Every structure is written in C-alpha cells, then in structure tokens.
N, CA, C and O atoms as CSV, one atom per row, in Angstrom:
chain,resi,resn,atom,element,x,y,z
A,1,UNK,N,N,108.170,103.721,74.046
A,1,UNK,CA,C,107.879,103.302,72.910
A,1,UNK,C,C,107.828,105.237,71.760
A,1,UNK,O,O,108.305,106.304,72.148
A,2,UNK,N,N,107.375,105.075,70.930
A,2,UNK,CA,C,107.785,106.139,70.115
A,2,UNK,C,C,106.147,106.787,69.765
A,2,UNK,O,O,105.175,106.033,69.806
A,3,UNK,N,N,106.059,107.718,69.551
A,3,UNK,CA,C,105.043,108.672,69.987
A,3,UNK,C,C,104.158,108.162,68.516
A,3,UNK,O,O,102.928,108.145,68.484
A,4,UNK,N,N,104.976,107.789,67.421
A,4,UNK,CA,C,103.968,107.213,66.005
A,4,UNK,C,C,102.855,105.916,66.478
A,4,UNK,O,O,101.681,105.838,66.116
A,5,UNK,N,N,103.555,104.989,67.344
A,5,UNK,CA,C,103.464,103.901,67.398
A,5,UNK,C,C,102.016,104.456,69.153
A,5,UNK,O,O,101.073,103.764,69.535
A,6,UNK,N,N,102.430,105.736,69.691
A,6,UNK,CA,C,101.180,105.780,70.924
A,6,UNK,C,C,99.987,106.658,69.863
A,6,UNK,O,O,98.853,106.759,70.331
A,7,UNK,N,N,100.189,107.127,68.801
A,7,UNK,CA,C,99.422,107.673,67.785
A,7,UNK,C,C,98.208,106.644,67.585
A,7,UNK,O,O,96.984,106.673,67.711
A,8,UNK,N,N,99.052,105.851,67.259
A,8,UNK,CA,C,98.086,104.550,66.468
A,8,UNK,C,C,97.407,103.568,67.147
A,8,UNK,O,O,96.462,102.918,66.699
A,9,UNK,N,N,97.984,103.456,68.406
A,9,UNK,CA,C,97.408,102.497,69.438
A,9,UNK,C,C,97.296,103.690,70.882
A,9,UNK,O,O,98.016,103.438,71.849
A,10,UNK,N,N,96.535,104.729,70.928
A,10,UNK,CA,C,96.069,105.373,72.021
A,10,UNK,C,C,95.134,104.806,72.631
A,10,UNK,O,O,95.276,104.694,73.849
A,11,UNK,N,N,94.235,104.418,72.176
A,11,UNK,CA,C,92.781,103.893,73.174
A,11,UNK,C,C,93.677,102.513,74.328
A,11,UNK,O,O,93.855,102.308,75.529
A,12,UNK,N,N,93.932,102.028,73.321
A,12,UNK,CA,C,95.002,100.600,73.589
A,12,UNK,C,C,95.633,100.645,74.725
A,12,UNK,O,O,95.389,100.020,75.757
A,13,UNK,N,N,96.817,101.741,74.409
A,13,UNK,CA,C,98.086,102.218,75.527
A,13,UNK,C,C,97.482,102.652,76.627
A,13,UNK,O,O,97.723,102.143,77.721
A,14,UNK,N,N,96.666,103.599,76.472
A,14,UNK,CA,C,95.612,103.987,77.443
A,14,UNK,C,C,95.058,103.213,78.613
A,14,UNK,O,O,95.252,103.341,79.822
A,15,UNK,N,N,94.544,102.635,78.134
A,15,UNK,CA,C,93.525,101.523,79.005
A,15,UNK,C,C,94.487,100.062,79.372
A,15,UNK,O,O,94.176,99.201,80.195
A,16,UNK,N,N,95.778,100.084,78.466
A,16,UNK,CA,C,96.511,99.332,79.156
A,16,UNK,C,C,97.308,100.039,80.474
A,16,UNK,O,O,97.908,99.423,81.354
A,17,UNK,N,N,97.170,101.272,80.379
A,17,UNK,CA,C,98.024,101.861,81.676
A,17,UNK,C,C,97.016,101.927,82.677
A,17,UNK,O,O,97.197,101.410,83.779
A,18,UNK,N,N,96.078,102.459,82.409
A,18,UNK,CA,C,94.515,102.788,83.363
A,18,UNK,C,C,94.774,100.953,84.470
A,18,UNK,O,O,94.900,100.748,85.677
A,19,UNK,N,N,94.755,100.281,83.593
A,19,UNK,CA,C,94.649,98.430,84.081
A,19,UNK,C,C,95.557,98.404,84.684
A,19,UNK,O,O,95.435,98.310,85.905
A,20,UNK,N,N,96.921,98.481,84.057
A,20,UNK,CA,C,97.552,97.615,85.009
A,20,UNK,C,C,98.673,98.780,86.041
A,20,UNK,O,O,99.466,98.332,86.869
A,21,UNK,N,N,98.572,99.684,85.869
A,21,UNK,CA,C,98.761,100.932,86.867
A,21,UNK,C,C,100.414,101.199,86.892
A,21,UNK,O,O,100.945,101.746,87.857
A,22,UNK,N,N,101.209,100.722,85.651
A,22,UNK,CA,C,102.472,100.554,85.432
A,22,UNK,C,C,101.901,102.143,84.420
A,22,UNK,O,O,100.874,102.413,83.798
A,23,UNK,N,N,103.379,102.990,84.742
A,23,UNK,CA,C,103.711,104.331,83.797
A,23,UNK,C,C,104.671,103.266,82.575
A,23,UNK,O,O,105.384,102.264,82.543
A,24,UNK,N,N,103.814,104.789,81.291
A,24,UNK,CA,C,104.063,104.043,80.073
A,24,UNK,C,C,105.057,105.457,79.906
A,24,UNK,O,O,104.560,106.563,80.116
A,25,UNK,N,N,106.739,105.284,79.444
A,25,UNK,CA,C,107.397,106.079,79.051
A,25,UNK,C,C,107.000,106.241,77.481
A,25,UNK,O,O,106.666,105.345,76.706
A,26,UNK,N,N,107.096,107.256,77.299
A,26,UNK,CA,C,107.373,107.814,75.616
A,26,UNK,C,C,108.209,108.403,75.441
A,26,UNK,O,O,108.640,108.948,76.457
A,27,UNK,N,N,108.762,108.612,74.492
A,27,UNK,CA,C,110.149,109.476,73.644
A,27,UNK,C,C,109.373,110.042,72.476
A,27,UNK,O,O,108.622,109.572,71.620
A,28,UNK,N,N,109.792,111.088,72.741
A,28,UNK,CA,C,109.536,112.333,71.123
A,28,UNK,C,C,110.582,113.372,71.591
A,28,UNK,O,O,110.910,113.923,72.641
A,29,UNK,N,N,111.042,113.362,69.924
A,29,UNK,CA,C,112.295,114.465,69.906
A,29,UNK,C,C,113.633,114.735,70.552
A,29,UNK,O,O,114.402,115.695,70.498
A,30,UNK,N,N,113.668,113.293,71.332
A,30,UNK,CA,C,115.007,112.930,72.304
A,30,UNK,C,C,114.372,113.034,73.517
A,30,UNK,O,O,114.931,112.300,74.332
A,31,UNK,N,N,113.601,113.531,73.907
A,31,UNK,CA,C,112.771,114.028,75.682
A,31,UNK,C,C,112.088,112.259,75.404
A,31,UNK,O,O,111.859,111.374,74.580
A,32,UNK,N,N,112.012,112.774,77.153
A,32,UNK,CA,C,110.857,111.480,77.677
A,32,UNK,C,C,109.696,111.948,78.182
A,32,UNK,O,O,109.877,112.836,79.016
A,33,UNK,N,N,108.368,111.620,77.940
A,33,UNK,CA,C,107.602,111.797,78.593
A,33,UNK,C,C,106.645,110.475,79.366
A,33,UNK,O,O,106.871,109.389,78.832
A,34,UNK,N,N,105.698,110.427,80.445
A,34,UNK,CA,C,105.092,109.499,80.953
A,34,UNK,C,C,103.702,109.502,80.686
A,34,UNK,O,O,103.177,110.595,80.474
A,35,UNK,N,N,102.896,108.305,80.651
A,35,UNK,CA,C,101.584,108.331,81.144
A,35,UNK,C,C,101.538,107.792,82.228
A,35,UNK,O,O,102.212,106.762,82.217
A,36,UNK,N,N,100.939,108.040,83.421
A,36,UNK,CA,C,100.739,107.456,84.439
A,36,UNK,C,C,99.491,107.782,85.063
A,36,UNK,O,O,99.394,108.990,85.277
A,37,UNK,N,N,98.394,107.027,85.466
A,37,UNK,CA,C,97.748,106.929,86.111
A,37,UNK,C,C,96.935,108.016,87.258
A,37,UNK,O,O,96.899,107.554,88.398
A,38,UNK,N,N,96.437,109.075,87.119
A,38,UNK,CA,C,96.960,110.397,88.591
A,38,UNK,C,C,96.623,109.599,89.490
A,38,UNK,O,O,97.474,110.006,90.281
A,39,UNK,N,N,95.740,108.231,90.462
A,39,UNK,CA,C,96.170,108.341,91.290
A,39,UNK,C,C,96.975,107.559,91.921
A,39,UNK,O,O,96.793,107.000,93.002
A,40,UNK,N,N,98.031,107.519,91.111
A,40,UNK,CA,C,99.124,106.347,91.348
A,40,UNK,C,C,100.477,107.010,91.786
A,40,UNK,O,O,101.558,106.558,92.165
A,41,UNK,N,N,99.967,108.284,91.577
A,41,UNK,CA,C,101.015,109.800,91.681
A,41,UNK,C,C,100.459,109.849,92.871
A,41,UNK,O,O,99.265,109.930,93.157
A,42,UNK,N,N,101.627,109.781,93.731
A,42,UNK,CA,C,101.868,110.223,95.012
A,42,UNK,C,C,102.802,111.297,95.719
A,42,UNK,O,O,103.817,110.643,95.959
A,43,UNK,N,N,103.001,112.507,96.154
A,43,UNK,CA,C,103.969,113.001,96.879
A,43,UNK,C,C,105.263,112.204,98.105
A,43,UNK,O,O,104.731,111.475,98.942
A,44,UNK,N,N,106.338,112.291,98.174
A,44,UNK,CA,C,106.772,111.663,98.658
A,44,UNK,C,C,106.493,111.436,100.061
A,44,UNK,O,O,106.627,110.349,100.622
A,45,UNK,N,N,106.044,112.659,100.678
A,45,UNK,CA,C,105.080,112.618,102.291
A,45,UNK,C,C,104.237,111.717,102.666
A,45,UNK,O,O,104.084,111.076,103.706
A,46,UNK,N,N,103.466,111.778,101.200
A,46,UNK,CA,C,102.027,110.678,100.998
A,46,UNK,C,C,102.472,108.740,101.356
A,46,UNK,O,O,101.882,107.819,101.920
A,47,UNK,N,N,103.594,108.873,100.765
A,47,UNK,CA,C,104.207,107.194,100.738
A,47,UNK,C,C,104.646,107.146,101.835
A,47,UNK,O,O,105.261,106.084,101.937
A,48,UNK,N,N,104.693,107.844,102.965
A,48,UNK,CA,C,105.570,107.273,104.152
A,48,UNK,C,C,104.636,106.399,104.718
A,48,UNK,O,O,103.428,106.512,104.508
A,49,UNK,N,N,105.104,105.584,105.386
A,49,UNK,CA,C,104.087,105.040,106.478
A,49,UNK,C,C,104.078,105.499,107.728
A,49,UNK,O,O,104.982,106.125,108.281
A,50,UNK,N,N,102.948,105.152,108.212
A,50,UNK,CA,C,102.310,106.379,109.202
A,50,UNK,C,C,102.534,105.490,110.558
A,50,UNK,O,O,101.997,104.382,110.553
A,51,UNK,N,N,103.514,105.994,112.085
A,51,UNK,CA,C,103.624,105.785,112.730
A,51,UNK,C,C,103.437,106.630,114.080
A,51,UNK,O,O,103.459,107.808,114.437
A,52,UNK,N,N,103.264,105.500,114.564
A,52,UNK,CA,C,102.526,106.631,116.237
A,52,UNK,C,C,104.238,106.266,116.937
A,52,UNK,O,O,104.730,105.246,117.418
A,53,UNK,N,N,104.777,107.683,116.689
A,53,UNK,CA,C,106.060,107.877,117.445
A,53,UNK,C,C,105.614,108.242,118.906
A,53,UNK,O,O,106.043,107.670,119.909
A,54,UNK,N,N,104.732,109.230,118.902
A,54,UNK,CA,C,104.506,110.071,120.444
A,54,UNK,C,C,103.428,109.422,120.957
A,54,UNK,O,O,102.509,109.340,120.142
A,55,UNK,N,N,103.188,108.879,122.133
A,55,UNK,CA,C,102.730,109.088,122.861
A,55,UNK,C,C,102.645,109.289,123.767
A,55,UNK,O,O,103.502,109.241,124.649
A,56,UNK,N,N,100.852,109.773,123.855
A,56,UNK,CA,C,100.223,110.941,124.554
A,56,UNK,C,C,100.052,111.996,123.692
A,56,UNK,O,O,100.189,111.900,122.472
A,57,UNK,N,N,99.647,113.382,124.504
A,57,UNK,CA,C,99.613,114.561,123.648
A,57,UNK,C,C,100.485,115.188,122.979
A,57,UNK,O,O,101.258,115.914,123.604
A,58,UNK,N,N,100.583,115.100,121.764
A,58,UNK,CA,C,101.944,116.008,121.142
A,58,UNK,C,C,102.541,117.226,121.907
A,58,UNK,O,O,103.679,117.362,122.356
A,59,UNK,N,N,101.537,118.028,121.937
A,59,UNK,CA,C,100.837,119.410,122.459
A,59,UNK,C,C,102.015,119.320,123.724
A,59,UNK,O,O,103.182,119.581,123.435
A,60,UNK,N,N,101.779,119.073,124.635
A,60,UNK,CA,C,102.971,118.437,125.661
A,60,UNK,C,C,104.653,118.789,125.351
A,60,UNK,O,O,105.467,119.423,126.023
A,61,UNK,N,N,104.770,118.132,124.119
A,61,UNK,CA,C,106.321,118.567,124.011
A,61,UNK,C,C,106.708,119.577,123.813
A,61,UNK,O,O,107.904,119.862,123.752
A,62,UNK,N,N,105.556,120.523,123.634
A,62,UNK,CA,C,106.240,122.347,123.416
A,62,UNK,C,C,106.677,122.594,124.349
A,62,UNK,O,O,107.883,122.825,124.434
A,63,UNK,N,N,105.730,122.642,125.557
A,63,UNK,CA,C,106.028,122.801,126.911
A,63,UNK,C,C,107.177,122.239,127.855
A,63,UNK,O,O,107.620,122.716,128.900
A,64,UNK,N,N,107.444,121.349,127.331
A,64,UNK,CA,C,108.530,119.992,127.932
A,64,UNK,C,C,110.152,120.957,127.785
A,64,UNK,O,O,110.667,121.566,126.846
A,65,UNK,N,N,110.568,120.706,129.218
A,65,UNK,CA,C,111.814,121.763,129.348
A,65,UNK,C,C,112.691,120.265,129.582
A,65,UNK,O,O,112.148,119.248,130.014
A,66,UNK,N,N,114.042,120.350,129.233
A,66,UNK,CA,C,114.570,119.094,129.087
A,66,UNK,C,C,115.583,118.723,130.406
A,66,UNK,O,O,116.410,117.812,130.454
A,67,UNK,N,N,115.281,119.638,131.374
A,67,UNK,CA,C,115.762,118.972,133.344
A,67,UNK,C,C,114.493,117.755,133.512
A,67,UNK,O,O,114.499,116.788,134.273
A,68,UNK,N,N,113.215,118.253,132.330
A,68,UNK,CA,C,111.946,117.494,133.398
A,68,UNK,C,C,111.965,116.206,132.073
A,68,UNK,O,O,110.843,115.792,131.779
A,69,UNK,N,N,112.836,115.752,131.506
A,69,UNK,CA,C,112.288,114.565,130.585
A,69,UNK,C,C,113.334,113.411,131.653
A,69,UNK,O,O,114.516,113.559,131.966
A,70,UNK,N,N,112.377,112.278,132.024
A,70,UNK,CA,C,112.167,111.477,132.639
A,70,UNK,C,C,112.412,110.231,131.675
A,70,UNK,O,O,111.347,109.682,131.394
A,71,UNK,N,N,113.346,109.736,131.189
A,71,UNK,CA,C,113.386,108.927,129.979
A,71,UNK,C,C,112.159,107.533,130.541
A,71,UNK,O,O,111.248,107.103,129.834
A,72,UNK,N,N,112.448,107.116,131.790
A,72,UNK,CA,C,111.540,105.694,131.617
A,72,UNK,C,C,110.094,106.063,131.540
A,72,UNK,O,O,109.293,105.201,131.177
A,73,UNK,N,N,109.720,107.165,131.823
A,73,UNK,CA,C,108.468,107.896,132.037
A,73,UNK,C,C,107.996,108.409,130.935
A,73,UNK,O,O,106.866,108.021,130.638
A,74,UNK,N,N,108.440,109.075,130.309
A,74,UNK,CA,C,108.639,109.028,128.466
A,74,UNK,C,C,107.939,108.234,127.824
A,74,UNK,O,O,106.743,108.245,127.534
A,75,UNK,N,N,109.080,107.261,127.532
A,75,UNK,CA,C,108.945,106.330,126.934
A,75,UNK,C,C,108.205,104.739,126.881
A,75,UNK,O,O,108.445,103.673,126.314
A,76,UNK,N,N,107.062,105.329,127.926
A,76,UNK,CA,C,106.526,104.045,127.875
A,76,UNK,C,C,105.316,103.556,126.159
A,76,UNK,O,O,104.814,102.436,126.056
C-alpha cells in the first residue's frame, strides 16, 4: 500500500489490521514499513512451545557428576 492511500483511509486500514491481526506493509520512498497489532508481536523465544524436558528438580543437574549419570533412572 502506498502512503497516499493510507492517508486517505487511515482509520479503515487501522481497524482492519486490528480486527484481522494481519500486518500491513506500507511503502514510502522505496522503503517498507509494517503496521502490526502490538499484542501479536512476540519475540522468537516467546513463540517457542513450552516443553517439560526435565523431570525432577533442575537444580540437581548443576551438581550432577558425569560418572553419576544412570540413564534408566534419570530418564523416567
């Protein structure tokens, strides 16, 4: 979308982006900008699916010695 079109339809465009959640790309002087609803912007870390990979107390791993690792017991 060109900036002139955005200027003419600003309120409609902003309402549309808020309703759909889809970012809108705007071009000005050969450069591009995005209008994005702020609640949809998340860091890459925040988008990761939470997984329970450690069973037990994670602090115990700090004190764990390699020679103490017993796979069947530690992977329950």
